[in-house]
C-alpha positions in Angstrom: 13.0 17.0 -2.1 11.6 16.1 -5.5 9.2 13.2 -6.0 10.6 10.1 -7.7 9.1 9.5 -11.1 9.0 6.3 -13.1 8.8 5.7 -16.8 5.9 3.8 -18.2 7.8 0.6 -18.6 8.6 0.5 -14.8 4.9 1.3 -14.1 3.8 -1.4 -16.4 6.0 -3.9 -14.6 4.9 -2.8 -11.1 1.2 -2.8 -12.0 1.2 -5.8 -14.3 -0.7 -3.7 -16.9 0.4 -3.5 -20.5 1.9 -0.3 -21.9 -1.1 -0.1 -24.2 -3.6 -0.4 -21.3 -1.8 2.4 -19.4 -1.9 4.6 -22.5 -5.5 3.8 -23.0 -6.4 4.8 -19.4 -4.6 8.1 -20.1 -6.5 8.5 -23.3 -9.9 8.1 -21.6 -8.9 10.4 -18.8 -8.6 7.9 -15.9 -4.8 8.3 -15.2 -2.4 10.9 -16.5 1.3 11.0 -16.0 2.4 13.6 -13.5 5.2 14.8 -15.7 7.1 14.3 -19.0 10.7 14.3 -19.8 12.1 16.9 -22.1 11.8 14.3 -24.9 8.1 13.8 -24.1 8.3 10.5 -22.3 5.6 9.9 -19.7 6.7 10.0 -16.0 4.5 8.6 -13.3 4.5 9.3 -9.5 3.7 6.9 -6.8 0.2 8.4 -6.6 -0.2 7.7 -10.3 0.7 4.1 -9.8 -1.8 3.8 -6.9 -4.4 5.3 -9.1 -3.7 2.7 -11.8 -3.8 -0.1 -9.2 -7.3 1.1 -8.1 -8.5 1.0 -11.8 -6.9 -2.4 -12.2 -8.8 -3.7 -9.2 -12.1 -2.4 -10.6 -11.7 -4.1 -14.0 -12.3 -7.7 -13.0 -15.5 -6.6 -11.2 -16.8 -5.2 -14.5 -17.0 -1.6 -13.5 -17.4 0.6 -16.5 -14.9 3.3 -17.5 -17.6 5.8 -16.3 -17.8 4.1 -13.0 -14.0 4.1 -12.7 -13.9 7.8 -13.5 -16.6 8.6 -11.0 -14.8 6.6 -8.2 -11.5 8.3 -9.0 -13.3 11.7 -8.8 -14.7 10.9 -5.4 -11.3 9.7 -4.2 -9.7 12.8 -5.5 -12.2 15.1 -3.8 -11.9 13.3 -0.5 -8.1 13.4 -0.7 -8.4 17.2 -1.3 -9.9 17.3 2.1 -13.4 19.0 1.9 -14.6 20.0 5.3 -18.1 21.0 4.4 -21.4 19.2 3.6 -19.9 17.8 0.4 -17.7 15.4 2.5 -20.8 13.5 3.6 -22.1 13.2 0.0 -18.7 12.0 -1.1 -18.6 9.4 1.6 -22.1 8.2 0.7 -20.9 7.8 -2.9 -17.8 5.9 -1.8 -20.1 3.7 0.3 -22.2 3.0 -2.8 -19.1 1.9 -4.7 -18.1 -0.4 -1.8 -21.6 -1.9 -1.8 -21.4 -2.5 -5.6 -18.0 -4.1 -5.2 -19.2 -6.4 -2.5 -22.2 -7.5 -4.7 -19.9 -8.2 -7.6 -17.4 -10.1 -5.4 -20.3 -12.3 -4.2 -21.4 -12.9 -7.8 -17.9 -13.9 -8.7 -17.8 -16.3 -5.8 -21.0 -17.9 -7.0 -19.5 -18.3 -10.5 -16.3 -19.7 -9.1 -18.3 -22.3 -7.1 -20.2 -23.3 -10.3 -16.9 -23.6 -12.2 -15.3 -25.7 -9.5 -18.3 -28.0 -9.4 -18.1 -28.3 -13.2 -14.4 -29.1 -13.1 -14.9 -31.7 -10.3 -17.7 -33.3 -12.4 -15.3 -33.6 -15.4 -12.6 -35.0 -13.1 -15.1 -37.6 -11.9 -16.0 -38.6 -15.4 -12.4 -38.9 -16.4 -11.6 -41.0 -13.4 -14.6 -43.2 -14.2 -13.7 -43.6 -17.8 -10.0 -44.4 -16.9 -11.2 -47.0 -14.4 -13.5 -48.6 -17.0 -10.7 -48.7 -19.6 -8.2 -50.2 -17.1 -10.7 -53.0 -16.3 -11.2 -53.8 -20.0 
């Protein structure tokens, strides 16, 4: 049975990435279409979509393109199933990415708390000003 392939438009809809972004990720070597039609249109497999989803999740955490490529390399190597000493090295690298992701998530939570406090302060000022204006 042949694997189902999707055209780039369907992939863009599923991943909520723009066509331009998907093409850029191909250009920089992060994700390549699994096949092409006879007319040259890109065709993506479910594995390609999952790869794009992984890259998409790294983006808001400010991972660089190099980091993204390195993580994808580790994932590819682990998925290939090494059974020697390289597996432990790959797992250690994957653990490093997990740790970096956790640190970045914690930083984003701190920033979100500051932003929420800022917005609450503005709400308080607005309410105070509206109350003053209503009394006048």
